[in-house]
N, C-alpha and C positions, 0 to 999 in steps of 0.2 A: 691681306687684300680685302677690299669691300665685298661683302656677301650679297648685296642687292643693289639694283640701280632703278631709280624711279624718276619720272619727269614731271616738272611743275611749271606753271607760269611764273611763280615767284616763291622764293624761300625767304622767310623773315627769321632772322637770328636774334633771339631775345624775347622772352615771354613776360616782360614787364608791361606797364600800361601802354607805352608807346608802341611796342611790338604788336600787342593785341589790337589796338585801334588801327594801326596801319594795315594789318592783315584783313581786318573787317572792311576797311576802306577799299582795298584792292578788289574785293569781291563785289561789294555793293555799288561803288561809284565807278569802277573801271572795268567791270565785267569779267574779271579773272575767275576761272572755274577750278583751277588746281593750285591751291596755295598751301604751303607747309610752314608751320611755326615750330622753331626749335627752342627748347629751354633746358638749360643745364641743371636746374633744380628739379625737385620732385613734384613741384606744383607751380602754378603761375603766380606772378607778382609777389615773390618772396624776398627780393633783394631791395634795390633802391626804392621801388614802389611802395614797400612796407616800412623800411628802416629810415624814416624821415619824419619831419615835423607835421605831416598831414595837413598842411596849410593850403587853402585855396586863396592865392594872393589877389589883392585888389589894388596893387601899386604902391601902397604906403611904405613898403619895405625898401624902396629904391629911390630916395630923394636925390641921389647923385647919378642916377641913370634914367633920364626922362623917357627914353624909348622903351626900356623894360617896364617902367611904371605904366606908360600909356597902353602897351599891349596887354598888361594884366587887367587894366580897366575895361578894355574891349572884351577880353576873353572870359572874365569871371561870370557875367550873366549867361553866357553861352554854356559854360560848364555846369552851372546850377540847373539850367534848362535840360541839358542832355543827361545828367546823372543825378536827378533829384533825390533818389533813394539813398545815395551814398553821401550826400552833402549834409553836414551838421551845422545848424544855425542857432541852437538853443543856448548860446552863451553870449556874454558881453565881451567885445574885444576892445582893449585899451592900448593906446600908444602913449608912452610917457617920454618926455624929453629931459635928458640929464642937464643939470646946470653947468657942469664942468666937463671938459674933455670930449664934448660932443661935437661932431662935424656938422650938425645942423641945429639951429636955435628953434624955439617954439614959433617965432614969427616966420622964419624961413619955411618951417614945416607947414604952417597954415597957408602960406603963399603957394607952395608946391602943390598942396591939395586943391587949391582953387584952380591952378593952371591945368590940373589933370581932371578936374570936376569930380574929385573923390569926396564922398560924404564925410563930414567931420563936425563934431560938436564938443563943447567942453564936458568933461566928466562931472557927475554929481558928487556931492560931498562924501557919500559913503565909499565911492570908488577912489576919490582923491585921498581918503584917509588910509588907504593901503600903502601909500608911499611916504618916504621920508622927505618932507618939504625942503630941507636944507640941501638935498642932493637932486631933487626933481623940480624942474622949472614949471612944467605944465603937463596936464593929463587930458587926453582926448578919447572920446568914444568914436570908433570907426566901424565900417561895414566890411568884415572879413570873416571867412568861414573855415571850417575844417572838413576833412573827408574821412570816411571809414574805409580803410583799405581792404578789409574782409569783404565788404559788400561789393567793392569794385572787382575783387577777384572772383566772386561768385557770378557777377554779371559777365566777366570775361569768359569764364568757362561755358556759360550758357550761350553767349553770342557766337563763340567759335563753333560750338556744336550746331547751332541753328544754321550757320552758313557753310557747314560741311568742310570747315578748314581743318586739315590734318594737324594734330598737335603731337609732337614727339618730346616727351619729358625725359629728364635724366640723359639728355643728349646735347653734346657740344659740337660746334663746327670747328674743324681743325685746319682745313685748307680750302681756298677758293682759287680756281684756275680757269683760264680761258679754254673754250672748247670750240667745236665747229659750228657753223650756222648761227652765229651771234648768241651762242649759249655759254653758260657758266656751269662749272661743276663744283659741287660742295661735298667735301669728304667729312663725314660725321662719325663720332664715336659715342656710343651709348653705354649704359651700365652693362657690365659683363664684358666690356671691351669689344663689343660687336661694331664692325665698321660698315658704313653704308655710303653709297655714292648717289647724290641727287643732281640731276641735270635740270637747269632752270634758265629762263630768260632774264630774270632779275633777282638780285640779292639785296635785301635791306638789312643792314647791319645796325641793330638797335640794342647793342649789348652794353651800353652805358660805359662802365669802366673797362670793358674788354674790347673796345673798338679796334685796337691795334694788335690783337693777339691771334692773328691768323697767318698761316703759312701759304705756300703756293705763289700765285701771281698777285696777291693782295698787296697794294703799294703802300699802305699806311696812310694816315690822314695828313694832309698838308698843314692843317691848323694845329698849333701846339696846344697840348692839353696838360693839365696839372692834376695829379692824383693826391687825395688826402685820406688818411684813416681818421674817421670822426666818431665821436661818442655822443649819443643822444640819451640822456638820463630819463628814466621813467619814474614818476613820483605819484604817490597817493597824497593829494593836497588836502589841507584843512578845509572845513566847510566854507569859510569866507572866500576861498579861491576856486571852489568847485565849478562854478558857472562863469568863470572868467578866463580870458586869454590875455596875455600881457606881453608887450614888446617895449623895451627901453632903447631909445635911439640916442645917438648913432656914433658911439665911441666906446663907452663902457657898456657894450651892447649885450643884452641877453633877451631871450624869448621863452615864454612858457605858454604852451598851447594844449588844449584838450586833444587826447589821442583816442578817438572813438573806438577803435578796434579792441582796445584793452580796458576802456573805462578809466584811464589814468591821464596824467599830463606829461608832456615832454618838457625837458629843460635843456636849452642850448645856451652856450656862452661863447662869445667871440674869441676869448683867450683860451678856454679850456676844452671846447668841443673838438678843435683840430688837434690830433695827437702827432701826426707824422705826415709829411708831404714830400713829393718828388715829381720830377718831370716825366710824363708818360713816354714810354718807348717800347718798341717791340722787344720781346724776350724777357721783360719784367712783368710777370703775371700779377696784376693787382690783387686778385682773389687769393692767390697763393701767399702773397705777402700779408694779407689780412689774416689768413688762417694761421700763419706762424707768429702773428703779433701777440705779445703779452698784454692782455686786456685788463690793465689796472685802471679802475675808475678814478676820475677826477671830480666826482660829484661833491665831495666835501668842500673842495675849493670853489666849485660853482656856487653852492649854497651859501658859503661864507661871504662871497662877494655880492651875490644877489640880495642877501639879507640886509646889507647896508642900505639898499634902495627900497626894499620891500620886506619888512621884518616878518610878515606872516609866513614867509617861506620856511622859517625855522620850524614851523609846525608840520611840515611835509615829511612823509616817510619814503625813503628810497626803496624801490622795488628791484630794478635791474637796469642795465644799460644796453642799448642797441649800438653795436659797432658795425660800421659799414664803410665802403669806399665812396667818396664823393669826387666827382669829376667835373672840372670847370675849364673854361677856356682861359689860357694863360693871359691873354690880352685884357681880360676883365678883372684882373687882380686889383686894379687901382680904383675902379668906379663901381664895383659891386653889380654891374649889369649881368643879366642872365638871358642873353639872346639864345635862340635855337642855333644849333650847329647842323647844317645840312650840306653834305658834300657829295657831289657826283664824281666818281673816280674816273677821270678821263683815260687813264691808262688801263682801266678794267671796265669797259663799257657794260652798262647794265647793273653795276654795283653802286650802291649808295650807303653812306654812313650818316646816322641821325643821332643827335644828342639834344635833349631838352633840359634846361636848368630848373624848370618848374612844371608841375603837372598841367597847368593851363596853357603851357606853350604848345600843346598838341595841335591847337588850331593853326598856329603859324606853320607847323610841319605840313598839315593838310593843304594849306594854301600853296606851299612849295610843290607838293605832289600834283596839285591841280594843273600846274604849269608844265609838268613833264609829259612828253609824248609817249606814254606807256602803252605798249601793245602786247597782248598775250600771244603765246604760240598759236599758230593755226593748227588745225588737225593734221594737215600734211606735214608740217614741221615736226609736230609731236610724233607722228609715225616714223619719220626719218630718224629722229633722235633716239627712239626706243630700240632701234635695231642694233 
């Protein structure tokens, strides 16, 4: 049985970037005074917020999803303004178009950039020389950045402390149930198997891959989700690639980006980064599946294929791989779109599930929250619920 009961205006489940920003938003923008953030790991922003390619998108990645590209174009300057200390700009970002098996030609890519007002210019001779001209049609310099997840995590810890947001680490939510007076009750389990009961007006489910892993009255998401176990290889690149980020579009697709938190580069490949996938459903814990997965790297196959297009990669040294769960909306399998997922659970009033495909999607989530009539508990309601 739970050993304690506390009352909050909101409980945010998930201490990644989205959970932290939403908790901060509720205090600063909506006037909530009692907010609790739950995180199953021992520190904030240790899962998807860290184990990714650390890219701040500017739309180039999505020539087959105009909406996603356009939203990135709007959001990038806002992200740079709001988190300048975490944004890394001291590298040249190249997009190269493959001659064969690409779903977009160089001319189509140029037109797409014009339509989205994305900065684009031809690469100089030294950068073009990195590529095999028989396989690469054109190379462009673009405006795209990386972020340092360590600096974002440090910012998160400081901001939560400044706003007096209670943070419970090593704690996972197990059940969400309806209660009296428009309240919800969240049962949590922390390290040492200690149970606690939290009463709240609102629950924000920001658990990314764990969106459907709650018992009680939680109805599950109406939108179908797909789970993937993915591998992001970390490399120490040769000098000619140190200040360069590279994406080859859009069929034999791979991407190499600076990974500022480690001083390395990430390498992902459309064929070899996804290891295993399945349709998300309750009862199949993605994190347990990842923990049990035999993590055999495919970096040799990545480098062998990438080297055909960019021979300099053969001079890179493999350091390790980051394995993580990636969650996407099933409906976007065909167009590569990465819209936000924001669902108000009508069968469990006050409960919301949130999923963003990219870090800059956070502004789309905040716009959704702006339109929600969120009202904190009154002191009278709080008094009644505490009895």
